[in-house]
C-alpha positions, -999 to 999 in steps of 0.1 A, spaced: 901 -165 -373 899 -176 -410 861 -182 -405 856 -146 -395 875 -134 -425 854 -157 -448 822 -144 -433 833 -107 -437 843 -115 -473 810 -132 -481 791 -102 -466 812 -78 -488 804 -98 -519 767 -99 -511 768 -61 -504 785 -55 -538 760 -76 -556 731 -57 -539 748 -24 -547 752 -32 -584 716 -44 -586 703 -12 -569 724 9 -592 710 -9 -622 674 -3 -609 681 34 -603 696 38 -638 665 23 -653 643 47 -632 664 77 -642 660 68 -679 622 63 -675 620 96 -656 641 114 -683 618 100 -711 586 109 -693 597 145 -685 615 149 -719 646 163 -702 629 192 -685 640 208 -651 617 184 -633 637 154 -645 668 169 -629 649 172 -596 639 135 -599 675 124 -606 687 143 -575 660 127 -554 669 93 -568 706 99 -560 697 109 -524 675 77 -522 705 57 -535 727 72 -508 702 62 -481 699 27 -495 737 24 -498 741 36 -462 718 9 -449 734 -19 -469 770 -10 -460 
């Protein structure tokens, strides 16, 4: 039984690391998008699309 718990814990840690890494990448993309569009309405659409994309990625990794 402890082995199963260890495996679950390891997967959780890996999932968290991937999640943090993905969030970091998305925050960089959002900043680049904001700079490129100079804070216009289009950047808001890009941010919403990125958040939806992040939700999909998060769903697959969890």
